[in-house]
N, CA, C and O atoms as a Tinker XYZ file with bonds, in Angstrom:
   468  protein
     1  N    111.143000  109.516000  134.274000    73     2
     2  CA   110.689000  108.302000  133.629000    64     1     3
     3  C    111.618000  107.148000  133.971000    63     2     4     5
     4  O    112.103000  106.443000  133.086000    81     3
     5  N    111.843000  106.976000  135.180000    73     3     6
     6  CA   112.707000  105.907000  135.617000    64     5     7
     7  C    111.954000  104.594000  135.530000    63     6     8     9
     8  O    110.812000  104.476000  135.973000    81     7
     9  N    112.626000  103.606000  134.944000    73     7    10
    10  CA   112.050000  102.279000  134.873000    64     9    11
    11  C    111.161000  102.043000  133.662000    63    10    12    13
    12  O    110.617000  100.949000  133.513000    81    11
    13  N    110.998000  103.031000  132.797000    73    11    14
    14  CA   110.148000  102.792000  131.625000    64    13    15
    15  C    110.978000  102.151000  130.514000    63    14    16    17
    16  O    112.207000  102.223000  130.519000    81    15
    17  N    110.295000  101.534000  129.578000    73    15    18
    18  CA   110.967000  100.886000  128.460000    64    17    19
    19  C    111.389000  101.899000  127.396000    63    18    20    21
    20  O    112.168000  101.576000  126.499000    81    19
    21  N    110.882000  103.095000  127.497000    73    19    22
    22  CA   111.152000  104.123000  126.492000    64    21    23
    23  C    112.333000  104.970000  126.942000    63    22    24    25
    24  O    112.413000  105.312000  128.122000    81    23
    25  N    113.266000  105.327000  126.033000    73    23    26
    26  CA   114.372000  106.197000  126.414000    64    25    27
    27  C    113.874000  107.613000  126.736000    63    26    28    29
    28  O    112.710000  107.932000  126.495000    81    27
    29  N    114.737000  108.440000  127.269000    73    27    30
    30  CA   114.360000  109.780000  127.720000    64    29    31
    31  C    113.817000  110.638000  126.582000    63    30    32    33
    32  O    112.918000  111.449000  126.803000    81    31
    33  N    114.339000  110.477000  125.381000    73    31    34
    34  CA   113.891000  111.313000  124.263000    64    33    35
    35  C    112.517000  110.911000  123.740000    63    34    36    37
    36  O    111.933000  111.634000  122.933000    81    35
    37  N    112.003000  109.798000  124.174000    73    35    38
    38  CA   110.732000  109.265000  123.684000    64    37    39
    39  C    109.526000  109.968000  124.319000    63    38    40    41
    40  O    108.449000  109.989000  123.722000    81    39
    41  N    109.685000  110.532000  125.493000    73    39    42
    42  CA   108.623000  111.246000  126.208000    64    41    43
    43  C    107.356000  110.427000  126.389000    63    42    44    45
    44  O    106.250000  110.959000  126.296000    81    43
    45  N    107.511000  109.146000  126.644000    73    43    46
    46  CA   106.372000  108.311000  126.970000    64    45    47
    47  C    105.650000  107.709000  125.777000    63    46    48    49
    48  O    104.702000  106.947000  125.968000    81    47
    49  N    106.069000  108.027000  124.533000    73    47    50
    50  CA   105.402000  107.440000  123.376000    64    49    51
    51  C    105.918000  106.019000  123.156000    63    50    52    53
    52  O    107.060000  105.695000  123.484000    81    51
    53  N    105.068000  105.204000  122.607000    73    51    54
    54  CA   105.490000  103.843000  122.287000    64    53    55
    55  C    106.422000  103.885000  121.075000    63    54    56    57
    56  O    106.199000  104.652000  120.138000    81    55
    57  N    107.444000  103.075000  121.102000    73    55    58
    58  CA   108.378000  103.030000  119.974000    64    57    59
    59  C    107.736000  102.328000  118.794000    63    58    60    61
    60  O    107.091000  101.292000  118.953000    81    59
    61  N    107.914000  102.894000  117.610000    73    59    62
    62  CA   107.401000  102.275000  116.399000    64    61    63
    63  C    108.577000  101.796000  115.561000    63    62    64    65
    64  O    109.642000  102.412000  115.539000    81    63
    65  N    108.364000  100.725000  114.898000    73    63    66
    66  CA   109.393000  100.224000  113.982000    64    65    67
    67  C    109.275000  100.997000  112.672000    63    66    68    69
    68  O    108.183000  101.138000  112.123000    81    67
    69  N    110.394000  101.492000  112.180000    73    67    70
    70  CA   110.394000  102.248000  110.932000    64    69    71
    71  C    110.045000  101.315000  109.771000    63    70    72    73
    72  O    110.534000  100.189000  109.690000    81    71
    73  N    109.207000  101.799000  108.894000    73    71    74
    74  CA   108.812000  101.033000  107.721000    64    73    75
    75  C    109.496000  101.639000  106.524000    63    74    76    77
    76  O    109.323000  102.824000  106.239000    81    75
    77  N    110.270000  100.842000  105.820000    73    75    78
    78  CA   110.974000  101.320000  104.642000    64    77    79
    79  C    109.975000  101.478000  103.504000    63    78    80    81
    80  O    109.150000  100.588000  103.293000    81    79
    81  N    110.026000  102.604000  102.751000    73    79    82
    82  CA   109.061000  102.791000  101.674000    64    81    83
    83  C    109.125000  101.717000  100.596000    63    82    84    85
    84  O    108.100000  101.364000  100.013000    81    83
    85  N    110.303000  101.201000  100.329000    73    83    86
    86  CA   110.462000  100.096000   99.384000    64    85    87
    87  C    111.100000   98.936000  100.121000    63    86    88    89
    88  O    112.292000   98.988000  100.424000    81    87
    89  N    110.351000   97.901000  100.415000    73    87    90
    90  CA   110.936000   96.781000  101.165000    64    89    91
    91  C    112.053000   96.123000  100.368000    63    90    92    93
    92  O    111.986000   96.022000   99.143000    81    91
    93  N    113.053000   95.691000  101.065000    73    91    94
    94  CA   114.177000   95.024000  100.415000    64    93    95
    95  C    113.782000   93.611000  100.024000    63    94    96    97
    96  O    113.190000   92.869000  100.807000    81    95
    97  N    114.121000   93.265000   98.807000    73    95    98
    98  CA   113.837000   91.928000   98.319000    64    97    99
    99  C    115.082000   91.072000   98.458000    63    98   100   101
   100  O    116.193000   91.574000   98.292000    81    99
   101  N    114.923000   89.803000   98.757000    73    99   102
   102  CA   116.101000   88.945000   98.860000    64   101   103
   103  C    116.778000   88.788000   97.504000    63   102   104   105
   104  O    116.108000   88.701000   96.474000    81   103
   105  N    118.101000   88.752000   97.508000    73   103   106
   106  CA   118.847000   88.572000   96.269000    64   105   107
   107  C    118.677000   87.160000   95.752000    63   106   108   109
   108  O    118.677000   86.193000   96.514000    81   107
   109  N    118.532000   87.062000   94.434000    73   107   110
   110  CA   118.440000   85.742000   93.832000    64   109   111
   111  C    119.840000   85.209000   93.606000    63   110   112   113
   112  O    120.734000   85.949000   93.196000    81   111
   113  N    120.024000   83.970000   93.864000    73   111   114
   114  CA   121.310000   83.331000   93.621000    64   113   115
   115  C    121.365000   82.867000   92.175000    63   114   116   117
   116  O    120.483000   82.139000   91.720000    81   115
   117  N    122.379000   83.278000   91.464000    73   115   118
   118  CA   122.548000   82.866000   90.083000    64   117   119
   119  C    123.361000   81.581000   90.060000    63   118   120   121
   120  O    124.409000   81.489000   90.700000    81   119
   121  N    122.884000   80.604000   89.332000    73   119   122
   122  CA   123.620000   79.347000   89.248000    64   121   123
   123  C    124.696000   79.414000   88.170000    63   122   124   125
   124  O    125.742000   78.778000   88.298000    81   123
   125  N    124.445000   80.181000   87.109000    73   123   126
   126  CA   125.419000   80.305000   86.027000    64   125   127
   127  C    125.858000   81.755000   85.921000    63   126   128   129
   128  O    125.056000   82.671000   86.106000    81   127
   129  N    127.132000   81.961000   85.623000    73   127   130
   130  CA   127.633000   83.314000   85.455000    64   129   131
   131  C    127.220000   83.837000   84.088000    63   130   132   133
   132  O    127.094000   83.075000   83.130000    81   131
   133  N    127.015000   85.130000   84.011000    73   131   134
   134  CA   126.659000   85.752000   82.745000    64   133   135
   135  C    127.837000   85.740000   81.784000    63   134   136   137
   136  O    128.994000   85.816000   82.196000    81   135
   137  N    127.531000   85.646000   80.518000    73   135   138
   138  CA   128.590000   85.634000   79.509000    64   137   139
   139  C    128.665000   86.955000   78.770000    63   138   140   141
   140  O    129.615000   87.197000   78.025000    81   139
   141  N    127.665000   87.818000   78.969000    73   139   142
   142  CA   127.623000   89.102000   78.277000    64   141   143
   143  C    127.370000   90.217000   79.281000    63   142   144   145
   144  O    126.692000   90.026000   80.290000    81   143
   145  N    127.925000   91.372000   78.986000    73   143   146
   146  CA   127.689000   92.551000   79.808000    64   145   147
   147  C    127.065000   93.629000   78.954000    63   146   148   149
   148  O    127.181000   93.607000   77.729000    81   147
   149  N    126.403000   94.573000   79.597000    73   147   150
   150  CA   125.765000   95.644000   78.862000    64   149   151
   151  C    125.807000   96.942000   79.635000    63   150   152   153
   152  O    126.178000   96.972000   80.808000    81   151
   153  N    125.425000   98.015000   78.965000    73   151   154
   154  CA   125.360000   99.336000   79.572000    64   153   155
   155  C    123.904000   99.770000   79.587000    63   154   156   157
   156  O    123.261000   99.854000   78.540000    81   155
   157  N    123.389000  100.044000   80.774000    73   155   158
   158  CA   121.971000  100.319000   80.951000    64   157   159
   159  C    121.512000  101.576000   80.210000    63   158   160   161
   160  O    120.398000  101.603000   79.687000    81   159
   161  N    122.345000  102.614000   80.153000    73   159   162
   162  CA   121.919000  103.866000   79.519000    64   161   163
   163  C    121.964000  103.800000   77.998000    63   162   164   165
   164  O    121.057000  104.307000   77.337000    81   163
   165  N    122.994000  103.189000   77.430000    73   163   166
   166  CA   123.114000  103.138000   75.970000    64   165   167
   167  C    122.401000  101.948000   75.365000    63   166   168   169
   168  O    122.207000  101.889000   74.151000    81   167
   169  N    122.003000  100.986000   76.211000    73   167   170
   170  CA   121.299000   99.775000   75.765000    64   169   171
   171  C    122.132000   98.976000   74.766000    63   170   172   173
   172  O    121.612000   98.496000   73.759000    81   171
   173  N    123.422000   98.838000   75.048000    73   171   174
   174  CA   124.339000   98.066000   74.200000    64   173   175
   175  C    124.864000   96.900000   75.029000    63   174   176   177
   176  O    125.197000   97.075000   76.201000    81   175
   177  N    124.944000   95.703000   74.428000    73   175   178
   178  CA   125.538000   94.552000   75.108000    64   177   179
   179  C    126.721000   94.037000   74.296000    63   178   180   181
   180  O    126.798000   94.239000   73.085000    81   179
   181  N    127.639000   93.367000   74.988000    73   179   182
   182  CA   128.807000   92.801000   74.325000    64   181   183
   183  C    129.510000   91.802000   75.220000    63   182   184   185
   184  O    129.055000   91.494000   76.321000    81   183
   185  N    130.631000   91.302000   74.723000    73   183   186
   186  CA   131.416000   90.330000   75.498000    64   185   187
   187  C    132.017000   91.000000   76.729000    63   186   188   189
   188  O    132.214000   92.215000   76.756000    81   187
   189  N    132.301000   90.201000   77.735000    73   187   190
   190  CA   132.879000   90.752000   78.960000    64   189   191
   191  C    134.306000   91.251000   78.753000    63   190   192   193
   192  O    134.792000   92.070000   79.533000    81   191
   193  N    134.981000   90.766000   77.711000    73   191   194
   194  CA   136.346000   91.216000   77.442000    64   193   195
   195  C    136.399000   92.258000   76.319000    63   194   196   197
   196  O    137.438000   92.416000   75.678000    81   195
   197  N    135.310000   92.960000   76.076000    73   195   198
   198  CA   135.241000   93.978000   75.018000    64   197   199
   199  C    136.234000   95.101000   75.329000    63   198   200   201
   200  O    136.205000   95.652000   76.430000    81   199
   201  N    137.114000   95.451000   74.380000    73   199   202
   202  CA   138.099000   96.504000   74.630000    64   201   203
   203  C    137.465000   97.862000   74.939000    63   202   204   205
   204  O    137.984000   98.616000   75.761000    81   203
   205  N    136.362000   98.168000   74.291000    73   203   206
   206  CA   135.700000   99.451000   74.537000    64   205   207
   207  C    135.155000   99.526000   75.956000    63   206   208   209
   208  O    135.316000  100.542000   76.633000    81   207
   209  N    134.514000   98.459000   76.406000    73   207   210
   210  CA   133.966000   98.431000   77.764000    64   209   211
   211  C    135.092000   98.462000   78.800000    63   210   212   213
   212  O    134.988000   99.166000   79.804000    81   211
   213  N    136.153000   97.715000   78.567000    73   211   214
   214  CA   137.268000   97.694000   79.516000    64   213   215
   215  C    137.929000   99.064000   79.613000    63   214   216   217
   216  O    138.357000   99.469000   80.694000    81   215
   217  N    138.015000   99.783000   78.491000    73   215   218
   218  CA   138.597000  101.127000   78.506000    64   217   219
   219  C    137.706000  102.077000   79.312000    63   218   220   221
   220  O    138.209000  102.885000   80.093000    81   219
   221  N    136.399000  101.983000   79.127000    73   219   222
   222  CA   135.476000  102.836000   79.880000    64   221   223
   223  C    135.539000  102.530000   81.374000    63   222   224   225
   224  O    135.476000  103.442000   82.199000    81   223
   225  N    135.662000  101.260000   81.722000    73   223   226
   226  CA   135.776000  100.874000   83.135000    64   225   227
   227  C    137.067000  101.414000   83.730000    63   226   228   229
   228  O    137.077000  101.887000   84.866000    81   227
   229  N    138.158000  101.348000   82.970000    73   227   230
   230  CA   139.451000  101.848000   83.453000    64   229   231
   231  C    139.417000  103.354000   83.700000    63   230   232   233
   232  O    140.119000  103.851000   84.580000    81   231
   233  N    138.609000  104.084000   82.933000    73   231   234
   234  CA   138.497000  105.533000   83.116000    64   233   235
   235  C    137.634000  105.889000   84.321000    63   234   236   237
   236  O    137.597000  107.048000   84.734000    81   235
   237  N    136.952000  104.920000   84.878000    73   235   238
   238  CA   136.151000  105.155000   86.077000    64   237   239
   239  C    134.665000  105.291000   85.827000    63   238   240   241
   240  O    133.890000  105.375000   86.780000    81   239
   241  N    134.250000  105.315000   84.589000    73   239   242
   242  CA   132.830000  105.408000   84.292000    64   241   243
   243  C    132.257000  104.027000   84.053000    63   242   244   245
   244  O    132.936000  103.021000   84.253000    81   243
   245  N    131.022000  103.981000   83.629000    73   243   246
   246  CA   130.414000  102.766000   83.115000    64   245   247
   247  C    129.992000  101.766000   84.184000    63   246   248   249
   248  O    128.988000  101.078000   84.003000    81   247
   249  N    130.710000  101.663000   85.273000    73   247   250
   250  CA   130.487000  100.567000   86.221000    64   249   251
   251  C    129.107000  100.631000   86.865000    63   250   252   253
   252  O    128.458000   99.597000   87.021000    81   251
   253  N    128.649000  101.810000   87.237000    73   251   254
   254  CA   127.357000  101.884000   87.932000    64   253   255
   255  C    126.172000  101.656000   87.000000    63   254   256   257
   256  O    125.051000  101.465000   87.471000    81   255
   257  N    126.398000  101.672000   85.688000    73   255   258
   258  CA   125.325000  101.425000   84.727000    64   257   259
   259  C    125.457000  100.059000   84.054000    63   258   260   261
   260  O    124.761000   99.786000   83.076000    81   259
   261  N    126.333000   99.208000   84.559000    73   259   262
   262  CA   126.601000   97.922000   83.927000    64   261   263
   263  C    125.580000   96.880000   84.348000    63   262   264   265
   264  O    125.177000   96.812000   85.510000    81   263
   265  N    125.173000   96.078000   83.389000    73   263   266
   266  CA   124.262000   94.957000   83.639000    64   265   267
   267  C    124.864000   93.713000   83.008000    63   266   268   269
   268  O    125.727000   93.810000   82.135000    81   267
   269  N    124.413000   92.548000   83.445000    73   267   270
   270  CA   124.940000   91.295000   82.925000    64   269   271
   271  C    123.802000   90.424000   82.433000    63   270   272   273
   272  O    122.702000   90.442000   82.985000    81   271
   273  N    124.083000   89.663000   81.387000    73   271   274
   274  CA   123.095000   88.768000   80.797000    64   273   275
   275  C    123.656000   87.359000   80.724000    63   274   276   277
   276  O    124.848000   87.163000   80.488000    81   275
   277  N    122.785000   86.385000   80.929000    73   275   278
   278  CA   123.199000   84.988000   80.869000    64   277   279
   279  C    123.526000   84.572000   79.440000    63   278   280   281
   280  O    124.441000   83.781000   79.212000    81   279
   281  N    122.777000   85.107000   78.480000    73   279   282
   282  CA   123.016000   84.771000   77.079000    64   281   283
   283  C    122.512000   85.893000   76.187000    63   282   284   285
   284  O    121.954000   86.883000   76.659000    81   283
   285  N    122.719000   85.720000   74.897000    73   283   286
   286  CA   122.348000   86.758000   73.940000    64   285   287
   287  C    120.837000   86.937000   73.841000    63   286   288   289
   288  O    120.355000   88.053000   73.648000    81   287
   289  N    120.100000   85.860000   73.969000    73   287   290
   290  CA   118.641000   85.941000   73.902000    64   289   291
   291  C    118.085000   86.830000   75.010000    63   290   292   293
   292  O    117.135000   87.579000   74.783000    81   291
   293  N    118.664000   86.756000   76.199000    73   291   294
   294  CA   118.215000   87.597000   77.310000    64   293   295
   295  C    118.503000   89.065000   77.039000    63   294   296   297
   296  O    117.683000   89.926000   77.358000    81   295
   297  N    119.653000   89.359000   76.458000    73   295   298
   298  CA   120.009000   90.745000   76.145000    64   297   299
   299  C    119.081000   91.326000   75.089000    63   298   300   301
   300  O    118.624000   92.462000   75.220000    81   299
   301  N    118.801000   90.554000   74.043000    73   299   302
   302  CA   117.912000   91.024000   72.973000    64   301   303
   303  C    116.490000   91.202000   73.509000    63   302   304   305
   304  O    115.804000   92.162000   73.160000    81   303
   305  N    116.057000   90.275000   74.352000    73   303   306
   306  CA   114.716000   90.372000   74.928000    64   305   307
   307  C    114.580000   91.612000   75.809000    63   306   308   309
   308  O    113.487000   92.164000   75.933000    81   307
   309  N    115.677000   92.053000   76.420000    73   307   310
   310  CA   115.654000   93.245000   77.262000    64   309   311
   311  C    115.750000   94.528000   76.448000    63   310   312   313
   312  O    115.668000   95.622000   77.007000    81   311
   313  N    115.922000   94.407000   75.127000    73   311   314
   314  CA   115.939000   95.580000   74.273000    64   313   315
   315  C    117.314000   96.155000   74.008000    63   314   316   317
   316  O    117.429000   97.317000   73.617000    81   315
   317  N    118.354000   95.374000   74.211000    73   315   318
   318  CA   119.719000   95.843000   73.985000    64   317   319
   319  C    120.179000   95.480000   72.575000    63   318   320   321
   320  O    119.707000   94.501000   71.998000    81   319
   321  N    121.092000   96.262000   72.027000    73   319   322
   322  CA   121.661000   95.975000   70.713000    64   321   323
   323  C    123.101000   95.511000   70.886000    63   322   324   325
   324  O    123.722000   95.816000   71.904000    81   323
   325  N    123.653000   94.769000   69.899000    73   323   326
   326  CA   125.027000   94.272000   70.026000    64   325   327
   327  C    126.068000   95.384000   69.863000    63   326   328   329
   328  O    125.821000   96.388000   69.196000    81   327
   329  N    127.208000   95.191000   70.470000    73   327   330
   330  CA   128.334000   96.128000   70.378000    64   329   331
   331  C    128.999000   95.984000   69.007000    63   330   332   333
   332  O    129.226000   94.867000   68.541000    81   331
   333  N    129.305000   97.098000   68.370000    73   331   334
   334  CA   129.937000   97.071000   67.048000    64   333   335
   335  C    131.399000   96.661000   67.129000    63   334   336   337
   336  O    131.957000   96.179000   66.143000    81   335
   337  N    132.028000   96.842000   68.284000    73   335   338
   338  CA   133.457000   96.560000   68.411000    64   337   339
   339  C    133.750000   95.085000   68.670000    63   338   340   341
   340  O    134.599000   94.499000   67.998000    81   339
   341  N    133.073000   94.490000   69.615000    73   339   342
   342  CA   133.396000   93.112000   69.986000    64   341   343
   343  C    132.487000   92.079000   69.327000    63   342   344   345
   344  O    132.793000   90.887000   69.358000    81   343
   345  N    131.381000   92.511000   68.736000    73   343   346
   346  CA   130.455000   91.596000   68.067000    64   345   347
   347  C    130.082000   92.167000   66.694000    63   346   348   349
   348  O    128.907000   92.440000   66.448000    81   347
   349  N    131.057000   92.351000   65.797000    73   347   350
   350  CA   130.782000   93.042000   64.529000    64   349   351
   351  C    129.769000   92.320000   63.637000    63   350   352   353
   352  O    128.963000   92.978000   62.979000    81   351
   353  N    129.791000   90.992000   63.601000    73   351   354
   354  CA   128.837000   90.259000   62.763000    64   353   355
   355  C    127.403000   90.454000   63.251000    63   354   356   357
   356  O    126.495000   90.722000   62.464000    81   355
   357  N    127.218000   90.315000   64.561000    73   355   358
   358  CA   125.878000   90.501000   65.143000    64   357   359
   359  C    125.412000   91.944000   64.959000    63   358   360   361
   360  O    124.232000   92.199000   64.717000    81   359
   361  N    126.353000   92.886000   65.077000    73   359   362
   362  CA   126.002000   94.294000   64.901000    64   361   363
   363  C    125.548000   94.558000   63.469000    63   362   364   365
   364  O    124.565000   95.270000   63.263000    81   363
   365  N    126.236000   94.003000   62.476000    73   363   366
   366  CA   125.839000   94.189000   61.080000    64   365   367
   367  C    124.446000   93.623000   60.814000    63   366   368   369
   368  O    123.647000   94.229000   60.102000    81   367
   369  N    124.164000   92.455000   61.394000    73   367   370
   370  CA   122.831000   91.861000   61.249000    64   369   371
   371  C    121.770000   92.777000   61.861000    63   370   372   373
   372  O    120.725000   93.019000   61.256000    81   371
   373  N    122.045000   93.281000   63.059000    73   371   374
   374  CA   121.108000   94.169000   63.733000    64   373   375
   375  C    120.891000   95.443000   62.924000    63   374   376   377
   376  O    119.763000   95.916000   62.782000    81   375
   377  N    121.989000   95.997000   62.393000    73   375   378
   378  CA   121.918000   97.237000   61.622000    64   377   379
   379  C    121.084000   97.054000   60.348000    63   378   380   381
   380  O    120.273000   97.915000   60.007000    81   379
   381  N    121.284000   95.936000   59.648000    73   379   382
   382  CA   120.515000   95.711000   58.422000    64   381   383
   383  C    119.032000   95.524000   58.727000    63   382   384   385
   384  O    118.184000   96.023000   57.986000    81   383
   385  N    118.702000   94.808000   59.815000    73   383   386
   386  CA   117.298000   94.659000   60.220000    64   385   387
   387  C    116.693000   96.012000   60.566000    63   386   388   389
   388  O    115.544000   96.290000   60.222000    81   387
   389  N    117.459000   96.845000   61.239000    73   387   390
   390  CA   116.963000   98.160000   61.628000    64   389   391
   391  C    116.703000   99.036000   60.399000    63   390   392   393
   392  O    115.689000   99.731000   60.330000    81   391
   393  N    117.628000   98.998000   59.429000    73   391   394
   394  CA   117.436000   99.791000   58.211000    64   393   395
   395  C    116.179000   99.346000   57.459000    63   394   396   397
   396  O    115.402000  100.179000   56.992000    81   395
   397  N    115.985000   98.022000   57.346000    73   395   398
   398  CA   114.787000   97.511000   56.676000    64   397   399
   399  C    113.530000   97.970000   57.399000    63   398   400   401
   400  O    112.538000   98.333000   56.768000    81   399
   401  N    113.576000   97.951000   58.705000    73   399   402
   402  CA   112.431000   98.359000   59.511000    64   401   403
   403  C    112.139000   99.844000   59.306000    63   402   404   405
   404  O    110.983000  100.231000   59.132000    81   403
   405  N    113.186000  100.679000   59.326000    73   403   406
   406  CA   112.989000  102.119000   59.138000    64   405   407
   407  C    112.402000  102.418000   57.765000    63   406   408   409
   408  O    111.541000  103.289000   57.632000    81   407
   409  N    112.865000  101.697000   56.741000    73   407   410
   410  CA   112.320000  101.893000   55.391000    64   409   411
   411  C    110.857000  101.476000   55.339000    63   410   412   413
   412  O    110.041000  102.147000   54.708000    81   411
   413  N    110.526000  100.375000   55.996000    73   411   414
   414  CA   109.136000   99.914000   56.009000    64   413   415
   415  C    108.231000  100.915000   56.714000    63   414   416   417
   416  O    107.096000  101.135000   56.291000    81   415
   417  N    108.722000  101.512000   57.772000    73   415   418
   418  CA   107.929000  102.509000   58.499000    64   417   419
   419  C    107.729000  103.751000   57.644000    63   418   420   421
   420  O    106.641000  104.327000   57.623000    81   419
   421  N    108.778000  104.164000   56.939000    73   419   422
   422  CA   108.663000  105.340000   56.067000    64   421   423
   423  C    107.644000  105.104000   54.955000    63   422   424   425
   424  O    106.931000  106.026000   54.559000    81   423
   425  N    107.575000  103.886000   54.457000    73   423   426
   426  CA   106.611000  103.558000   53.402000    64   425   427
   427  C    105.214000  103.325000   53.961000    63   426   428   429
   428  O    104.256000  103.161000   53.205000    81   427
   429  N    105.098000  103.310000   55.279000    73   427   430
   430  CA   103.796000  103.081000   55.896000    64   429   431
   431  C    103.506000  101.617000   56.131000    63   430   432   433
   432  O    102.345000  101.234000   56.280000    81   431
   433  N    104.536000  100.789000   56.168000    73   431   434
   434  CA   104.371000   99.354000   56.383000    64   433   435
   435  C    104.069000   99.043000   57.845000    63   434   436   437
   436  O    104.016000   99.942000   58.684000    81   435
   437  N    103.873000   97.764000   58.138000    73   435   438
   438  CA   103.518000   97.386000   59.517000    64   437   439
   439  C    104.709000   97.554000   60.452000    63   438   440   441
   440  O    105.827000   97.149000   60.135000    81   439
   441  N    104.454000   98.146000   61.587000    73   439   442
   442  CA   105.501000   98.363000   62.594000    64   441   443
   443  C    105.758000   97.106000   63.420000    63   442   444   445
   444  O    106.828000   96.966000   64.012000    81   443
   445  N    104.807000   96.207000   63.467000    73   443   446
   446  CA   104.932000   95.007000   64.296000    64   445   447
   447  C    106.041000   94.088000   63.779000    63   446   448   449
   448  O    106.605000   93.327000   64.565000    81   447
   449  N    106.366000   94.133000   62.504000    73   447   450
   450  CA   107.375000   93.232000   61.966000    64   449   451
   451  C    108.793000   93.690000   62.258000    63   450   452   453
   452  O    109.750000   92.999000   61.910000    81   451
   453  N    108.942000   94.858000   62.900000    73   451   454
   454  CA   110.267000   95.420000   63.139000    64   453   455
   455  C    111.009000   94.714000   64.253000    63   454   456   457
   456  O    112.237000   94.632000   64.207000    81   455
   457  N    110.326000   94.211000   65.231000    73   455   458
   458  CA   110.988000   93.505000   66.324000    64   457   459
   459  C    111.796000   94.449000   67.182000    63   458   460   461
   460  O    111.339000   95.550000   67.491000    81   459
   461  N    112.995000   94.039000   67.574000    73   459   462
   462  CA   113.870000   94.804000   68.454000    64   461   463
   463  C    114.649000   95.820000   67.628000    63   462   464   465
   464  O    115.564000   95.446000   66.893000    81   463
   465  N    114.300000   97.093000   67.739000    73   463   466
   466  CA   115.006000   98.140000   66.991000    64   465   467
   467  C    115.777000   99.036000   67.886000    63   466   468
   468  O    116.427000   99.969000   67.415000    81   467
């Protein structure tokens, strides 16, 4: 096969371009840095300087499951709850709402009023 465009291992077949099963999407450029970080598996968000999160990062875990949020509204909308260590006031508010919701469900009340649980 001298002079052909195909290498020797091709045996005369036309070369095909490989198609990736999931096409790569271009990365979006963020204009503002996130102020909150979260853990994808536990669905908890908190400040970037949270002692609990920093300790987990130092141990070598946590990093591959970390997500970032621009603000608290984005974290809540994604279904995350506040960290009890670095955001105790927000955590208490979330906990009281959750308890009220659980009681309403036990009594047979509407589930739609529960919001983010």
